[in-house]
N, C-alpha and C positions, 0 to 999 in steps of 0.2 A: 266212804264216798258221800258227799253232800248232794242233796237235790233241792231244787226250787219248786215249791208247791204254789201254783197259781189258782186262786179261787175265783171263778167267774159266775156271778149271779146274773142270769138272763132268762128270757122266756124259753119254754121247752123246744119250740121250733128252731131256735138258734143254737141249742146245745150241740147238735150234730155238726152244724156249720163251724162252730169254734173248734170242735174236735179235729175236723179236717184241716182247718187253717193252722192250728197249733202243731199238728202232725208234720206239716211242711216246714215248720220252724224248728223241728228237732225234738219236740215233746214226745215222749215214748210211752207214757201210760196215762190212763184217764179213769176217773171214778165219777159216775153220774150220781148226783145228789138231788134233793127235792127242789132246790132253787137254782140249779145249773149244773156245773161240773167242777171237779178238781183235776188239774193237769200237772204232770210232773216231768221235769227235765233235769239232766245233770247240770250242776252249777256251772261247770266250765263251758257249757254250750249255751247258757242262757244269755239272751240279749235284751236288755231293757228297752233299747231303741226300737227293735222289731216288735216287741209286745205293745209299746205305746202306739206305734203306727197302726197295728191291728185294731186296737181299741178306738183310735181316732176314726177309722173307716166305718166301724159298726155302731158307734154311739148314736148317730142320727136315725138308725134303723130299728133299734130295739131298746128295751130297758136293759141297762148294763152297769154292773158294778164289779170292779176287778181289784183284788188284793193279792199279796204274795208273802211268802215267808220261806226261810231256809229250814230244811229238815234233814235228818239223817235218813239213810235208806230204810224204807218201810218193809215190814213183813206183809206182803200183798195178800198172803193167804188169809190172814185175819180180817183184813178190810173186805175182801171178796166174799167171805162166808156170811157177812152180815145180811146181804140182800140177794145172794146168788141162787137162781133156780136152774135146773137143767133146761137145755133147749133142744128142739128137734129140727131136723132138716128133711123136708119132703116126706115125712113119715117113714123114712128109711134109716135115719141116723139119729142117735141121741148123744149129746155131749153133756157130760155130767162131771161132778167132782167126786173125789173118793169118799166123801162123807154122805153122798146120796146112795140110795138103794139101787141095785141093778134093775133094768127093765128089759126082759128078754124078748119083748115083742118087736124090737127094732133089729134090722139086719146088721147094722153096725153100731158099736158102742165105743165112744172115745172118752177117756178119763183125762181131764185137764185141770191142773191146779196151778194157777199163775203165781208168779212172784211179782217182779216189776215188768213182766212181759205182756205184750198185747196179743190177743187172739184167743178168745174163749168160745167163739161161735155166736156171741150175742151181737156183735157189731155186724152190720149189713154186709160189709166187704168180706169178712171171714165166712159168713153164712153162704154168700153167693159162690165163693170159691169151693166150698164143700159141695154145694149143689152141682156145679159144673164138673167137679172131679168125679162125682157119681155117674155122670153121663158119658164118660170116656173110658176106654179100656186101659186098665193099668196092669193087667196080668203079664208077668214076666218082663215088665218095662223098667227102664232105668229112669229114675226121677230125681230132679234137683229142686229143692225148696230154698229159694233165695229170701233172706230176711225172715228166718223161721219163727222168731218170737217164742211162743210156747211150744212150737213143734207140731201144732195141730194138723197142718196140711200134710206134713211128712207122715204123720201117724195115719191119716186117712189113706194116703198112698199105700202104706203097708197093709191096711185092712182090705184094700182093693186088689191086692196081689202083686204089687211091684216087687221085682227081684233084687233091685239095687236102689238104695236111698242115700242121697247126700243132702245135707242141709247146711246153710251158712247164716251167720249173723255177725254184726259188728260189736255187739255188747256182751260183756262177760256174764251179766245177769241173765240174759236170754239163753246163752249157751248152757249155763247151769240149769236153768228151768227146763230147757228142751231135754237135756239128759235125764232129768227126773221124770218128766212126762213119758219119755220113751220107755223108761224102766217100768213105770206103773202100768203101761200098756203092753208090757212084755215084748218089746222090740229090742233085740240085741244086736242085730246085724245092720249097722248104719255107719255113716261117716259124718262127723260134725266139724265144720271149719269156722274159725273166727277170722273176720276181716272183710274188707270191701271186695266185691266180686271181681273187680279188675285187677286186684293184687293176688288173687288166689289161683292156684293151678289145679287142673283136674286131669285124671288119667284117661278119661273117655268122654264122649258126647252123650247126650241124654235124649230119651224118647219124649219126656215130658218135663217142662220147666214151669215152676209155680212161683209167682212173685206178687205178694199182696203188700205193697209198700206205700208209696204216695206218688202223685202225678210227676213231680219234678224228678224224682229218682228214676222212675220208669222211663221218662222221656230220654234221660241220659243213658240208661243201661240197656234198653231194648236191643241195640246192636250187639251187645255182649251176650245177651240171652240167645240171640239168633246164632251166633258163633258156637254156642254150646249145644245147640239142638242138632239132632240127627235129621237128615232129609226126611220129610213127611212127619217130623216131630210136631208136638203140640205145645203151645205156650198159653198159659192161663194168667191173666192179669187182673188185679183189682187194687183198690186204695184211692180211687178218684171218683169225682162226681159225674153224673150224667152229662153235664155241660162240657166235660173234658173228653168225652168219647171221641170227638172228631180229631182232637190233637193227638190222642193215643193212636188212633187208626192211621193218621197221616204218617207218623214215624214208623209204625209197623209196616205199612205198605211200602215205604221207601226202603225198607230193609228186607223186601221180598217175602213178607208174610202174607198169607191169605186170611182175610177175616171170615170167620165161620159163624160167630154168634155173639150177641150182646144181651146181657140180662141186667135188670135194675131192681133196686129195693131201697125204699126210703131216700130216694135221690142219689144213692150211690150206684155205681155200675161195676160190672165185671165183664171181661171180654175173652173170647177164645179165638186163637189164631193157629194156623198150621204153616209149616215151612215147605 
């Protein structure tokens, strides 16, 4: 499977912005480098026109140089290990790779080794989802992780006592990576489904639905998440900017969700709703 690697040289404050913008264009993995970032998308989904439009919009605002090349699927483990350090969330959870030493002072430990998957805890959206998860009761709850990526949120749900875990993703690479991360975290009882959420079937509704994707997908899929929620169930969302909070809240409210909390970090936001 071929990928397009886009190399964006820009100022540090714009790296996060481009990561979000490219995520909405279908880019699925990012690597931060000294002078910007590298972004990756399957060749079949790449649009030169959309990339050019994005560059045109931001050229007046920042130093910007963009180049691209076609590559074969990378071993993301090797790239990741070059600069990866463990991260902590609220001094309660540590997210580390298998090549790091355990640290027993944290209540929860998650071992994540990504391939081409997104979600190591380093990005503000994943960090905030983990933070919100630790604030709600997962014990004996049924949990659905939509767009699981590395499986990190589903793993956290297991650590917090969920009795049933299902996860979905549209990408073979993410499905494979989730399985490996579930195994290394000693999680054996789970269901992993490949496909768009609207095309999948589920045998039950869920007490908690987690979705860390991007604004456009969330705005389309929120009604589907509501249908999958038990009454009084909890929906956690992230993958969007603070400026997008009003749009997310509007759609959620229109679908009979009650807004409970919004948190933000590095201009990214996460929101908690109940049904």
